Backbone and ligand atoms as CSV (ligand in chain L), in Angstrom:
chain,resi,resn,atom,element,x,y,z
A,1,PRO,N,N,8.912,-23.285,-14.390
A,1,PRO,CA,C,7.574,-23.183,-15.171
A,1,PRO,C,C,7.497,-21.637,-15.815
A,2,LEU,N,N,6.748,-21.307,-16.825
A,2,LEU,CA,C,6.759,-20.212,-17.554
A,2,LEU,C,C,5.925,-19.327,-16.572
A,3,PHE,N,N,4.758,-19.617,-15.876
A,3,PHE,CA,C,3.913,-18.805,-14.996
A,3,PHE,C,C,4.170,-19.122,-13.684
A,4,ALA,N,N,4.163,-18.231,-12.865
A,4,ALA,CA,C,3.996,-18.459,-11.414
A,4,ALA,C,C,2.790,-19.137,-11.005
A,5,ALA,N,N,2.867,-19.987,-10.056
A,5,ALA,CA,C,1.446,-20.509,-9.553
A,5,ALA,C,C,0.794,-19.609,-8.701
A,6,PRO,N,N,-0.648,-19.639,-8.770
A,6,PRO,CA,C,-1.185,-18.713,-7.928
A,6,PRO,C,C,-0.981,-18.500,-6.418
A,7,THR,N,N,-0.253,-19.582,-5.682
A,7,THR,CA,C,0.140,-19.354,-4.398
A,7,THR,C,C,1.266,-18.823,-4.268
A,8,ASP,N,N,2.270,-18.822,-5.527
A,8,ASP,CA,C,3.436,-17.935,-5.502
A,8,ASP,C,C,3.064,-16.481,-5.527
A,9,ASP,N,N,1.904,-16.147,-6.630
A,9,ASP,CA,C,1.527,-14.793,-6.391
A,9,ASP,C,C,1.050,-14.290,-5.379
A,10,VAL,N,N,0.290,-15.064,-4.466
A,10,VAL,CA,C,-0.343,-14.575,-3.285
A,10,VAL,C,C,0.998,-14.570,-2.234
A,11,ARG,N,N,1.878,-15.435,-2.296
A,11,ARG,CA,C,2.794,-15.185,-1.356
A,11,ARG,C,C,3.611,-13.801,-1.577
A,12,ASN,N,N,3.912,-13.437,-2.953
A,12,ASN,CA,C,4.571,-12.270,-3.332
A,12,ASN,C,C,3.689,-10.928,-2.849
A,13,ARG,N,N,2.415,-11.046,-3.081
A,13,ARG,CA,C,1.427,-10.031,-2.703
A,13,ARG,C,C,1.482,-9.741,-1.200
A,14,ILE,N,N,1.616,-10.868,-0.511
A,14,ILE,CA,C,1.672,-10.577,1.089
A,14,ILE,C,C,3.086,-9.964,1.387
A,15,ASP,N,N,3.986,-10.502,0.706
A,15,ASP,CA,C,5.309,-10.104,1.014
A,15,ASP,C,C,5.486,-8.490,0.784
A,16,ARG,N,N,4.951,-8.201,-0.519
A,16,ARG,CA,C,5.102,-6.597,-0.833
A,16,ARG,C,C,4.156,-5.800,0.118
A,17,PHE,N,N,2.964,-6.376,0.485
A,17,PHE,CA,C,2.239,-5.386,1.444
A,17,PHE,C,C,2.909,-5.407,2.898
A,18,ARG,N,N,3.573,-6.512,3.154
A,18,ARG,CA,C,4.416,-6.381,4.454
A,18,ARG,C,C,5.355,-5.366,4.562
A,19,GLU,N,N,6.238,-5.384,3.475
A,19,GLU,CA,C,7.218,-3.992,3.204
A,19,GLU,C,C,6.394,-2.903,3.082
A,20,LEU,N,N,5.496,-2.775,2.431
A,20,LEU,CA,C,4.782,-1.562,2.479
A,20,LEU,C,C,4.282,-0.976,4.072
A,21,GLY,N,N,3.789,-1.979,4.534
A,21,GLY,CA,C,3.363,-1.800,6.088
A,21,GLY,C,C,4.559,-1.300,6.956
A,22,ALA,N,N,5.698,-1.971,6.711
A,22,ALA,CA,C,6.800,-1.753,7.443
A,22,ALA,C,C,7.313,-0.397,7.106
A,23,SER,N,N,7.274,0.026,5.789
A,23,SER,CA,C,7.737,1.433,5.497
A,23,SER,C,C,6.769,2.357,6.127
A,24,PHE,N,N,5.229,2.152,5.978
A,24,PHE,CA,C,4.533,3.261,6.642
A,24,PHE,C,C,4.663,3.116,8.078
A,25,LYS,N,N,4.963,2.183,8.690
A,25,LYS,CA,C,5.278,2.157,10.313
A,25,LYS,C,C,6.453,2.967,10.494
A,26,THR,N,N,7.628,2.936,9.564
A,26,THR,CA,C,8.695,3.657,9.866
A,26,THR,C,C,8.481,5.261,9.999
A,27,VAL,N,N,7.367,5.465,8.978
A,27,VAL,CA,C,6.879,6.925,9.086
A,27,VAL,C,C,6.236,7.325,10.382
A,28,ASN,N,N,5.213,6.575,10.639
A,28,ASN,CA,C,4.419,6.948,11.704
A,28,ASN,C,C,5.134,6.785,13.115
A,29,ASP,N,N,6.135,5.637,13.258
A,29,ASP,CA,C,6.840,5.690,14.542
A,29,ASP,C,C,7.932,6.972,14.679
A,30,SER,N,N,8.272,7.227,13.691
A,30,SER,CA,C,9.159,8.349,13.605
A,30,SER,C,C,8.376,9.848,13.934
A,31,LEU,N,N,7.130,9.854,13.351
A,31,LEU,CA,C,6.310,11.057,13.804
A,31,LEU,C,C,5.697,11.187,15.123
A,32,ARG,N,N,5.986,9.932,15.715
A,32,ARG,CA,C,5.316,9.896,17.097
A,32,ARG,C,C,6.493,10.398,17.980
A,33,GLY,N,N,7.814,10.386,17.686
A,33,GLY,CA,C,8.937,10.903,18.489
A,33,GLY,C,C,8.871,12.270,18.561
A,34,SER,N,N,9.609,12.756,19.418
A,34,SER,CA,C,9.968,14.355,19.641
A,34,SER,C,C,10.125,15.189,18.431
A,35,GLU,N,N,10.974,14.446,17.681
A,35,GLU,CA,C,11.102,15.461,16.213
A,35,GLU,C,C,11.362,14.388,15.191
A,36,PRO,N,N,10.611,14.802,14.005
A,36,PRO,CA,C,10.603,13.934,12.714
A,36,PRO,C,C,12.204,13.787,12.340
A,37,GLN,N,N,12.594,12.533,11.955
A,37,GLN,CA,C,13.680,11.948,11.513
A,37,GLN,C,C,13.587,12.158,10.156
A,38,THR,N,N,13.913,13.474,9.649
A,38,THR,CA,C,13.466,13.731,8.147
A,38,THR,C,C,14.123,12.667,6.896
A,39,VAL,N,N,15.376,12.638,7.235
A,39,VAL,CA,C,15.917,11.577,6.077
A,39,VAL,C,C,15.248,10.365,6.134
A,40,LEU,N,N,15.246,9.793,7.331
A,40,LEU,CA,C,14.356,8.311,7.590
A,40,LEU,C,C,13.050,8.385,6.747
A,41,ILE,N,N,12.417,9.560,7.313
A,41,ILE,CA,C,11.008,9.381,6.693
A,41,ILE,C,C,10.878,9.889,5.118
A,42,GLN,N,N,12.001,10.524,4.621
A,42,GLN,CA,C,12.170,10.676,3.147
A,42,GLN,C,C,12.219,9.432,2.421
A,43,MET,N,N,13.256,8.578,3.238
A,43,MET,CA,C,13.382,7.159,2.436
A,43,MET,C,C,12.482,6.403,2.380
A,44,ALA,N,N,11.585,6.351,3.647
A,44,ALA,CA,C,10.373,5.345,3.671
A,44,ALA,C,C,9.093,5.980,2.923
A,45,ALA,N,N,9.153,7.297,2.617
A,45,ALA,CA,C,8.067,7.727,1.694
A,45,ALA,C,C,8.454,7.378,0.214
A,46,ARG,N,N,9.673,7.364,-0.215
A,46,ARG,CA,C,10.112,7.045,-1.643
A,46,ARG,C,C,9.814,5.693,-1.697
A,47,GLN,N,N,10.161,4.521,-0.752
A,47,GLN,CA,C,9.609,3.287,-0.703
A,47,GLN,C,C,8.150,3.079,-0.905
A,48,ILE,N,N,7.357,4.057,-0.358
A,48,ILE,CA,C,5.920,3.946,-0.288
A,48,ILE,C,C,5.531,4.371,-1.797
A,49,VAL,N,N,6.123,5.436,-2.386
A,49,VAL,CA,C,5.740,5.830,-3.620
A,49,VAL,C,C,5.959,4.757,-4.655
A,50,ASN,N,N,7.312,4.307,-4.625
A,50,ASN,CA,C,7.407,3.158,-5.613
A,50,ASN,C,C,6.556,1.931,-5.326
A,51,ALA,N,N,6.067,1.542,-4.268
A,51,ALA,CA,C,5.283,0.515,-4.084
A,51,ALA,C,C,3.821,0.568,-4.551
A,52,SER,N,N,3.393,2.044,-4.091
A,52,SER,CA,C,1.908,2.513,-4.843
A,52,SER,C,C,2.061,2.242,-6.172
A,53,ARG,N,N,3.236,2.633,-6.985
A,53,ARG,CA,C,2.862,2.396,-8.563
A,53,ARG,C,C,3.255,0.985,-8.803
A,54,ASP,N,N,4.030,0.310,-8.246
A,54,ASP,CA,C,4.173,-1.139,-8.430
A,54,ASP,C,C,2.769,-1.913,-7.859
A,55,LEU,N,N,1.903,-1.622,-7.348
A,55,LEU,CA,C,0.999,-2.272,-6.643
A,55,LEU,C,C,-0.121,-2.908,-7.728
A,56,PRO,N,N,-0.269,-2.405,-8.994
A,56,PRO,CA,C,-1.023,-2.988,-9.986
A,56,PRO,C,C,-0.435,-4.664,-10.358
A,57,ASN,N,N,0.849,-4.569,-10.343
A,57,ASN,CA,C,1.479,-5.879,-10.671
A,57,ASN,C,C,1.292,-7.025,-9.538
A,58,TRP,N,N,0.894,-6.649,-8.256
A,58,TRP,CA,C,0.883,-7.641,-7.309
A,58,TRP,C,C,-0.523,-8.400,-7.593
A,59,PHE,N,N,-1.341,-8.117,-8.320
A,59,PHE,CA,C,-2.428,-8.691,-8.462
A,59,PHE,C,C,-3.035,-9.337,-10.073
A,60,PRO,N,N,-1.890,-10.235,-10.396
A,60,PRO,CA,C,-2.101,-11.025,-11.513
A,60,PRO,C,C,-3.477,-11.530,-11.605
A,61,LYS,N,N,-4.108,-11.632,-12.735
A,61,LYS,CA,C,-5.309,-12.329,-12.969
A,61,LYS,C,C,-4.973,-13.863,-12.714
A,62,GLY,N,N,-6.138,-14.542,-11.932
A,62,GLY,CA,C,-5.956,-15.809,-11.613
A,62,GLY,C,C,-5.300,-16.041,-10.327
A,63,SER,N,N,-5.020,-14.802,-9.588
A,63,SER,CA,C,-4.380,-14.924,-8.369
A,63,SER,C,C,-5.145,-14.518,-7.086
A,64,GLY,N,N,-6.775,-14.754,-7.347
A,64,GLY,CA,C,-7.647,-14.337,-6.556
A,64,GLY,C,C,-8.135,-15.762,-6.002
A,65,PRO,N,N,-9.260,-15.703,-4.895
A,65,PRO,CA,C,-9.770,-16.864,-4.338
A,65,PRO,C,C,-10.208,-18.046,-5.366
A,66,GLU,N,N,-10.543,-17.560,-6.415
A,66,GLU,CA,C,-11.221,-18.606,-7.480
A,66,GLU,C,C,-10.097,-19.490,-7.845
A,67,SER,N,N,-8.671,-19.190,-7.468
A,67,SER,CA,C,-7.452,-20.126,-7.821
A,67,SER,C,C,-7.449,-21.328,-6.968
A,68,GLY,N,N,-8.057,-21.147,-5.694
A,68,GLY,CA,C,-7.950,-22.196,-4.504
A,68,GLY,C,C,-6.842,-21.674,-3.566
A,69,ALA,N,N,-6.207,-20.772,-3.952
A,69,ALA,CA,C,-5.154,-20.149,-3.044
A,69,ALA,C,C,-5.876,-19.502,-1.956
A,70,LYS,N,N,-5.156,-19.465,-0.825
A,70,LYS,CA,C,-5.776,-18.802,0.275
A,70,LYS,C,C,-5.221,-17.299,0.218
A,71,THR,N,N,-6.243,-16.502,0.202
A,71,THR,CA,C,-6.200,-15.074,0.006
A,71,THR,C,C,-6.981,-14.369,0.604
A,72,LYS,N,N,-6.895,-13.334,1.011
A,72,LYS,CA,C,-8.253,-12.288,1.455
A,72,LYS,C,C,-8.326,-11.195,0.407
A,73,THR,N,N,-8.083,-11.500,-0.698
A,73,THR,CA,C,-8.305,-10.547,-1.782
A,73,THR,C,C,-9.606,-10.807,-2.394
A,74,LYS,N,N,-10.493,-9.971,-2.465
A,74,LYS,CA,C,-11.724,-10.282,-2.988
A,74,LYS,C,C,-11.707,-10.231,-4.701
A,75,PRO,N,N,-12.566,-10.978,-5.325
A,75,PRO,CA,C,-12.883,-11.094,-6.718
A,75,PRO,C,C,-13.133,-9.674,-7.269
A,76,LEU,N,N,-13.663,-8.622,-6.637
A,76,LEU,CA,C,-13.982,-7.502,-7.018
A,76,LEU,C,C,-12.565,-6.732,-7.763
A,77,VAL,N,N,-11.619,-7.155,-7.166
A,77,VAL,CA,C,-10.392,-6.749,-7.697
A,77,VAL,C,C,-10.271,-6.741,-9.069
A,78,TRP,N,N,-10.781,-7.677,-9.568
A,78,TRP,CA,C,-10.746,-7.945,-11.043
A,78,TRP,C,C,-12.106,-7.915,-11.697
A,79,THR,N,N,-13.249,-8.002,-11.087
A,79,THR,CA,C,-14.431,-7.883,-11.592
A,79,THR,C,C,-14.977,-6.427,-11.777
A,80,GLN,N,N,-14.419,-5.544,-10.731
A,80,GLN,CA,C,-14.498,-4.057,-10.769
A,80,GLN,C,C,-13.158,-3.569,-10.997
A,81,ALA,N,N,-12.389,-3.632,-12.051
A,81,ALA,CA,C,-10.966,-3.343,-12.197
A,81,ALA,C,C,-10.928,-1.803,-12.429
A,82,ALA,N,N,-11.779,-1.091,-12.737
A,82,ALA,CA,C,-11.906,0.225,-13.064
A,82,ALA,C,C,-11.738,0.859,-11.482
A,83,LYS,N,N,-12.515,0.403,-10.800
A,83,LYS,CA,C,-12.879,0.962,-9.424
A,83,LYS,C,C,-11.492,0.539,-8.638
A,84,PHE,N,N,-10.942,-0.712,-8.702
A,84,PHE,CA,C,-9.699,-0.938,-8.199
A,84,PHE,C,C,-8.642,0.041,-8.553
A,85,LYS,N,N,-8.470,0.285,-9.952
A,85,LYS,CA,C,-7.555,1.268,-10.689
A,85,LYS,C,C,-7.626,2.602,-10.072
A,86,SER,N,N,-8.878,3.218,-9.730
A,86,SER,CA,C,-9.102,4.328,-9.167
A,86,SER,C,C,-8.559,4.514,-7.698
A,87,ALA,N,N,-8.710,3.368,-7.167
A,87,ALA,CA,C,-8.273,3.337,-5.590
A,87,ALA,C,C,-6.790,3.291,-5.347
A,88,GLN,N,N,-6.178,2.571,-6.528
A,88,GLN,CA,C,-4.842,2.540,-6.482
A,88,GLN,C,C,-4.232,3.987,-6.836
A,89,ILE,N,N,-4.795,4.725,-7.890
A,89,ILE,CA,C,-4.284,5.823,-8.010
A,89,ILE,C,C,-4.571,6.973,-7.010
A,90,THR,N,N,-5.676,6.703,-6.272
A,90,THR,CA,C,-5.727,7.747,-5.069
A,90,THR,C,C,-4.687,7.439,-3.980
A,91,PHE,N,N,-4.388,6.306,-3.827
A,91,PHE,CA,C,-3.363,5.763,-3.049
A,91,PHE,C,C,-1.941,6.368,-3.414
A,92,ALA,N,N,-1.586,6.293,-4.841
A,92,ALA,CA,C,-0.391,6.717,-5.365
A,92,ALA,C,C,-0.214,8.205,-5.121
A,93,ASN,N,N,-1.379,8.831,-5.422
A,93,ASN,CA,C,-1.611,10.308,-5.287
A,93,ASN,C,C,-1.125,10.948,-3.872
A,94,GLN,N,N,-1.691,10.081,-3.014
A,94,GLN,CA,C,-1.540,10.491,-1.525
A,94,GLN,C,C,-0.075,10.088,-1.044
A,95,ALA,N,N,0.557,9.127,-1.652
A,95,ALA,CA,C,1.664,8.735,-1.250
A,95,ALA,C,C,2.896,9.890,-1.695
A,96,ALA,N,N,2.384,10.354,-3.013
A,96,ALA,CA,C,3.184,11.279,-3.418
A,96,ALA,C,C,3.201,12.529,-2.642
A,97,ALA,N,N,2.077,13.007,-2.169
A,97,ALA,CA,C,1.780,14.245,-1.244
A,97,ALA,C,C,2.567,13.987,0.161
A,98,LEU,N,N,2.718,12.689,0.407
A,98,LEU,CA,C,3.559,12.352,1.554
A,98,LEU,C,C,4.947,12.687,1.382
A,99,GLN,N,N,5.414,12.059,0.028
A,99,GLN,CA,C,6.847,12.365,-0.253
A,99,GLN,C,C,7.124,13.944,-0.171
A,100,ARG,N,N,6.179,14.641,-0.763
A,100,ARG,CA,C,6.558,16.001,-1.046
A,100,ARG,C,C,6.621,16.662,0.362
A,101,ALA,N,N,5.554,16.406,1.511
A,101,ALA,CA,C,5.721,16.820,2.671
A,101,ALA,C,C,6.904,16.526,3.542
A,102,ALA,N,N,7.584,15.259,3.117
A,102,ALA,CA,C,8.881,14.774,3.656
A,102,ALA,C,C,9.913,15.749,3.145
A,103,GLN,N,N,9.692,16.501,2.063
A,103,GLN,CA,C,10.806,17.376,1.561
A,103,GLN,C,C,10.822,18.425,2.679
A,104,THR,N,N,9.611,18.858,3.295
A,104,THR,CA,C,9.620,20.054,4.167
A,104,THR,C,C,10.139,19.791,5.568
A,105,GLY,N,N,10.065,18.502,5.978
A,105,GLY,CA,C,10.414,18.122,7.214
A,105,GLY,C,C,9.369,18.594,8.464
A,106,ASN,N,N,8.384,19.234,7.857
A,106,ASN,CA,C,7.310,19.792,9.024
A,106,ASN,C,C,6.581,18.708,9.416
A,107,GLY,N,N,6.587,18.768,10.977
A,107,GLY,CA,C,6.041,17.542,11.627
A,107,GLY,C,C,4.547,17.596,11.592
A,108,PRO,N,N,3.879,18.685,11.922
A,108,PRO,CA,C,2.450,18.645,11.763
A,108,PRO,C,C,1.983,18.349,10.380
A,109,ILE,N,N,2.620,19.046,9.223
A,109,ILE,CA,C,2.095,18.599,7.864
A,109,ILE,C,C,2.212,17.090,7.362
A,110,LEU,N,N,3.375,16.749,7.904
A,110,LEU,CA,C,3.563,15.230,7.888
A,110,LEU,C,C,2.532,14.491,8.426
A,111,GLN,N,N,2.324,14.695,9.624
A,111,GLN,CA,C,1.274,13.899,10.246
A,111,GLN,C,C,-0.097,13.772,9.626
A,112,GLY,N,N,-0.521,15.021,9.229
A,112,GLY,CA,C,-1.662,15.263,8.303
A,112,GLY,C,C,-1.954,14.382,7.113
A,113,GLU,N,N,-0.564,14.391,6.334
A,113,GLU,CA,C,-0.641,13.474,5.062
A,113,GLU,C,C,-0.411,12.395,5.386
A,114,ALA,N,N,0.405,11.663,6.644
A,114,ALA,CA,C,0.254,10.447,6.833
A,114,ALA,C,C,-1.026,9.815,7.095
A,115,ARG,N,N,-1.741,10.685,8.063
A,115,ARG,CA,C,-3.192,10.235,8.285
A,115,ARG,C,C,-3.980,9.982,7.136
A,116,LYS,N,N,-3.733,10.873,6.051
A,116,LYS,CA,C,-4.696,10.561,5.073
A,116,LYS,C,C,-4.316,9.562,4.113
A,117,LEU,N,N,-2.965,9.284,4.249
A,117,LEU,CA,C,-2.501,8.028,3.521
A,117,LEU,C,C,-2.978,6.722,4.191
A,118,GLY,N,N,-2.968,6.652,5.545
A,118,GLY,CA,C,-3.698,5.516,6.197
A,118,GLY,C,C,-5.174,5.385,5.790
A,119,ALA,N,N,-5.693,6.596,5.450
A,119,ALA,CA,C,-7.257,6.504,4.982
A,119,ALA,C,C,-7.206,5.870,3.609
A,120,THR,N,N,-6.332,6.079,2.846
A,120,THR,CA,C,-6.413,5.541,1.557
A,120,THR,C,C,-6.200,3.975,1.480
A,121,CYS,N,N,-5.089,3.705,2.556
A,121,CYS,CA,C,-5.030,2.073,2.955
A,121,CYS,C,C,-6.322,1.376,3.313
A,122,LYS,N,N,-6.910,2.058,4.170
A,122,LYS,CA,C,-8.253,1.403,4.700
A,122,LYS,C,C,-9.479,1.444,3.774
A,123,GLY,N,N,-9.386,2.709,2.862
A,123,GLY,CA,C,-10.616,2.580,2.065
A,123,GLY,C,C,-10.444,1.303,1.078
A,124,CYS,N,N,-9.379,1.124,0.554
A,124,CYS,CA,C,-9.248,-0.059,-0.331
A,124,CYS,C,C,-9.373,-1.448,0.348
A,125,HIS,N,N,-8.854,-1.485,1.672
A,125,HIS,CA,C,-9.069,-2.712,2.417
A,125,HIS,C,C,-10.612,-3.150,2.704
A,126,ASP,N,N,-11.371,-1.944,3.007
A,126,ASP,CA,C,-12.940,-2.138,3.357
A,126,ASP,C,C,-13.585,-2.553,2.082
A,127,THR,N,N,-13.024,-2.348,0.737
A,127,THR,CA,C,-13.751,-2.694,-0.213
A,127,THR,C,C,-13.142,-4.150,-0.823
A,128,PHE,N,N,-11.990,-4.033,-0.914
A,128,PHE,CA,C,-11.387,-5.194,-1.785
A,128,PHE,C,C,-10.573,-6.230,-0.908
A,129,ARG,N,N,-10.675,-6.184,0.369
A,129,ARG,CA,C,-10.191,-7.385,1.145
A,129,ARG,C,C,-11.029,-7.779,2.110
A,130,GLU,N,N,-10.854,-9.065,2.224
A,130,GLU,CA,C,-11.800,-9.713,3.295
A,130,GLU,C,C,-11.205,-9.224,4.660
A,131,PRO,N,N,-12.180,-9.040,5.542
A,131,PRO,CA,C,-11.695,-8.420,7.116
A,131,PRO,C,C,-10.995,-9.657,7.775
A,132,ARG,N,N,-10.042,-9.191,8.749
A,132,ARG,CA,C,-9.328,-10.228,9.524
A,132,ARG,C,C,-10.200,-11.175,10.166
A,133,ASP,N,N,-9.775,-12.294,10.294
A,133,ASP,CA,C,-10.454,-13.335,10.992
A,133,ASP,C,C,-10.856,-12.983,12.411
L,1,ASC,C1,C,-1.575,1.027,8.510
L,1,ASC,C2,C,-1.975,-0.094,7.769
L,1,ASC,C3,C,-3.044,0.295,7.256
L,1,ASC,C4,C,-3.532,1.470,7.400
L,1,ASC,C5,C,-5.048,1.590,8.112
L,1,ASC,C6,C,-5.171,2.985,8.318
L,1,ASC,O1,O,-0.517,1.050,9.208
L,1,ASC,O2,O,-1.191,-1.334,7.540
L,1,ASC,O3,O,-3.806,-0.731,6.471
L,1,ASC,O4,O,-2.514,2.071,8.453
L,1,ASC,O5,O,-4.760,0.886,9.252
L,1,ASC,O6,O,-6.356,3.154,8.693
């Protein structure tokens, strides 16, 4: 087919967010250890930055709940597109801040930036995603 079905778009979105969550878990698990594994964190931070920039492509028009596909994405993603774009930019900027901190390998600084990154995840979920069942 020329276009992906909404269910394929939803599947792709879930897969991309799973990978993003796995990368963030790598960062957080490493920071809980006795000393940060700097190279591992740098690699995970780069994946997070790449994901944060690609994220707008994970929400093609027609892949919301109006399609009938099972998704926790709220229609607000498309009806308040400027607000969604702003949230994505906030996330991408903080992902870049984490990546810069990863160049230093400084544990406490990394922890602060990782916490701020988690807040940008949550901020978007609170507005644009249905809560868990
Ligand atoms: C995660 C994850 C999120 C954020 C959020 C932080 O690891 O999957 O959505 O952190 O829980 O508050």
